[in-house]
One Martini backbone bead per residue (centre of mass of N, CA, C, O) as a GRO file, in nm:
protein
  156
    1MET     BB    1  11.621   9.826  11.074
    2ASP     BB    2  11.383  10.014  11.163
    3ASP     BB    3  11.190  10.277  11.109
    4ILE     BB    4  11.098  10.571  11.222
    5LEU     BB    5  10.775  10.702  11.267
    6PHE     BB    6  10.814  10.842  11.561
    7GLN     BB    7  10.897  11.146  11.758
    8ALA     BB    8  10.907  11.234  12.110
    9ASP     BB    9  11.000  11.526  12.293
   10GLY     BB   10  11.088  11.578  12.621
   11ARG     BB   11  11.213  11.672  12.929
   12ASN     BB   12  11.333  11.348  13.000
   13GLY     BB   13  11.288  11.262  12.688
   14SER     BB   14  11.208  10.989  12.460
   15VAL     BB   15  10.995  10.863  12.191
   16LEU     BB   16  11.031  10.576  11.985
   17LEU     BB   17  10.858  10.483  11.689
   18TYR     BB   18  10.769  10.174  11.563
   19PRO     BB   19  10.586   9.934  11.410
   20ASN     BB   20  10.638   9.714  11.690
   21ARG     BB   21  10.776   9.949  11.867
   22LEU     BB   22  10.940  10.104  12.154
   23ILE     BB   23  11.141  10.381  12.287
   24VAL     BB   24  11.264  10.471  12.602
   25ARG     BB   25  11.450  10.780  12.632
   26LYS     BB   26  11.652  10.893  12.874
   27LYS     BB   27  11.749  11.179  13.047
   28LEU     BB   28  12.054  11.163  13.226
   29THR     BB   29  12.140  11.289  13.557
   30GLY     BB   30  12.326  11.211  13.793
   31LEU     BB   31  12.148  11.025  14.011
   32LYS     BB   32  11.949  10.917  13.794
   33ARG     BB   33  12.155  10.740  13.641
   34MET     BB   34  12.172  10.526  13.884
   35MET     BB   35  11.838  10.468  13.907
   36THR     BB   36  11.847  10.399  13.606
   37SER     BB   37  11.844  10.189  13.278
   38GLY     BB   38  11.769  10.342  13.030
   39ASP     BB   39  11.665  10.199  12.770
   40LYS     BB   40  11.328  10.105  12.660
   41GLU     BB   41  11.192   9.818  12.523
   42ILE     BB   42  10.863   9.800  12.356
   43PHE     BB   43  10.621   9.603  12.263
   44LEU     BB   44  10.307   9.659  12.154
   45ASP     BB   45  10.188   9.378  12.251
   46ASP     BB   46  10.289   9.441  12.565
   47ILE     BB   47  10.084   9.658  12.599
   48LYS     BB   48   9.834   9.731  12.844
   49ASN     BB   49   9.899  10.048  12.903
   50VAL     BB   50   9.826  10.408  12.867
   51ASN     BB   51   9.942  10.662  13.047
   52TYR     BB   52   9.776  10.994  13.054
   53LYS     BB   53   9.881  11.341  13.091
   54SER     BB   54   9.811  11.651  13.062
   55ALA     BB   55   9.918  11.953  13.019
   56ASN     BB   56   9.971  12.258  13.204
   57THR     BB   57  10.046  12.554  13.363
   58MET     BB   58  10.138  12.381  13.637
   59THR     BB   59  10.191  12.102  13.479
   60TRP     BB   60  10.305  11.828  13.367
   61GLY     BB   61  10.311  11.584  13.151
   62PHE     BB   62  10.243  11.227  13.070
   63ILE     BB   63  10.389  10.912  12.965
   64GLN     BB   64  10.288  10.562  13.020
   65PHE     BB   65  10.408  10.218  13.022
   66ALA     BB   66  10.228   9.914  13.047
   67THR     BB   67  10.327   9.596  13.153
   68SER     BB   68  10.359   9.287  13.282
   69GLN     BB   69  10.650   9.353  13.401
   70ASN     BB   70  10.580   9.673  13.525
   71SER     BB   71  10.298   9.719  13.674
   72LYS     BB   72  10.396   9.704  13.979
   73GLU     BB   73  10.606   9.952  13.959
   74LEU     BB   74  10.407  10.150  13.900
   75SER     BB   75  10.253  10.478  13.985
   76LYS     BB   76   9.968  10.522  13.868
   77GLY     BB   77  10.015  10.816  13.736
   78SER     BB   78  10.251  10.969  13.877
   79LEU     BB   79  10.412  11.267  13.852
   80MET     BB   80  10.627  11.242  14.081
   81ALA     BB   81  10.747  10.952  13.973
   82SER     BB   82  10.809  10.979  13.657
   83PRO     BB   83  11.115  11.071  13.648
   84MET     BB   84  11.207  10.770  13.769
   85ASP     BB   85  11.063  10.632  13.543
   86ASP     BB   86  11.143  10.422  13.273
   87TYR     BB   87  10.821  10.439  13.139
   88SER     BB   88  10.848  10.766  13.134
   89ILE     BB   89  10.739  11.094  13.006
   90ASN     BB   90  10.782  11.428  13.016
   91PHE     BB   91  10.575  11.727  12.942
   92SER     BB   92  10.491  12.013  12.798
   93LYS     BB   93  10.273  12.224  12.659
   94LYS     BB   94  10.445  12.254  12.394
   95GLN     BB   95  10.465  11.918  12.366
   96GLN     BB   96  10.175  11.800  12.354
   97SER     BB   97  10.116  11.743  12.047
   98GLU     BB   98  10.326  11.520  12.015
   99PHE     BB   99  10.192  11.325  12.232
  100ASP     BB  100   9.920  11.302  12.101
  101LYS     BB  101  10.026  11.171  11.841
  102LEU     BB  102  10.165  10.932  11.970
  103LYS     BB  103   9.919  10.803  12.103
  104SER     BB  104   9.756  10.765  11.842
  105GLU     BB  105   9.966  10.587  11.695
  106ILE     BB  106   9.975  10.361  11.899
  107ASN     BB  107   9.675  10.287  11.885
  108ARG     BB  108   9.669  10.224  11.585
  109LEU     BB  109   9.879   9.994  11.592
  110ARG     BB  110   9.742   9.817  11.808
  111ASN     BB  111   9.471   9.780  11.656
  112GLY     BB  112   9.594   9.653  11.401
  113SER     BB  113   9.711   9.405  11.544
  114LYS     BB  114   9.440   9.292  11.647
  115SER     BB  115   9.299   9.264  11.367
  116GLN     BB  116   9.501   9.061  11.252
  117THR     BB  117   9.440   8.835  11.452
  118VAL     BB  118   9.145   8.800  11.376
  119ILE     BB  119   9.191   8.726  11.081
  120GLN     BB  120   9.362   8.477  11.136
  121ASN     BB  121   9.142   8.326  11.293
  122GLN     BB  122   8.934   8.321  11.065
  123LEU     BB  123   9.107   8.161  10.868
  124SER     BB  124   9.141   7.909  11.045
  125GLU     BB  125   8.841   7.841  11.051
  126ALA     BB  126   8.805   7.807  10.747
  127GLU     BB  127   9.018   7.586  10.717
  128GLU     BB  128   8.884   7.386  10.908
  129LEU     BB  129   8.621   7.355  10.743
  130GLU     BB  130   8.755   7.250  10.485
  131LYS     BB  131   8.872   6.996  10.610
  132LEU     BB  132   8.604   6.876  10.705
  133ALA     BB  133   8.473   6.864  10.425
  134GLY     BB  134   8.683   6.671  10.308
  135LEU     BB  135   8.629   6.437  10.507
  136LYS     BB  136   8.332   6.401  10.432
  137GLU     BB  137   8.369   6.345  10.125
  138LYS     BB  138   8.560   6.085  10.193
  139GLY     BB  139   8.415   5.937  10.455
  140ILE     BB  140   8.557   5.982  10.741
  141ILE     BB  141   8.307   6.154  10.809
  142THR     BB  142   8.012   6.246  10.919
  143GLN     BB  143   7.760   6.465  10.918
  144GLU     BB  144   7.735   6.477  11.226
  145GLU     BB  145   8.037   6.533  11.284
  146PHE     BB  146   8.055   6.787  11.115
  147ASP     BB  147   7.839   6.955  11.265
  148LEU     BB  148   7.975   6.946  11.540
  149LYS     BB  149   8.250   7.074  11.457
  150LYS     BB  150   8.136   7.332  11.337
  151ARG     BB  151   8.020   7.441  11.602
  152GLN     BB  152   8.290   7.450  11.752
  153VAL     BB  153   8.444   7.641  11.561
  154LEU     BB  154   8.205   7.870  11.576
  155GLY     BB  155   8.072   7.877  11.871
  156ILE     BB  156   7.749   7.727  11.871
   0.00000   0.00000   0.00000
């Protein structure tokens, strides 16, 4: 099992961040226990949006994770609905800095994941061009066919 990279504890639960996923762990009492379904595991690649509202002296802040599976269920960042939402955690002004760090770390990991995908795609394009060059050298394809395929691979 992966080591926890970061944990932020809020008013109604915690968010545990791992290298490729996070867990929203709700503190459930009374009727809320029957209306929500416990821990939610979300892979970072599945996160479509992170809704975030800072806490102030009058209201709690919250962090909410939207995925393709739950985006229709979400309350579009409503503080009133977030205590009952399985995918969000409320936090106080005192807890704000923890959740600021959590959000930054999630964004850093998500952006790193996207750049890895781009690098992999670039490598596969380079490999494709090498294969085409090999076919051209062996006389399997003509210079014209090579040039055409090269433009297709490079998207020009």
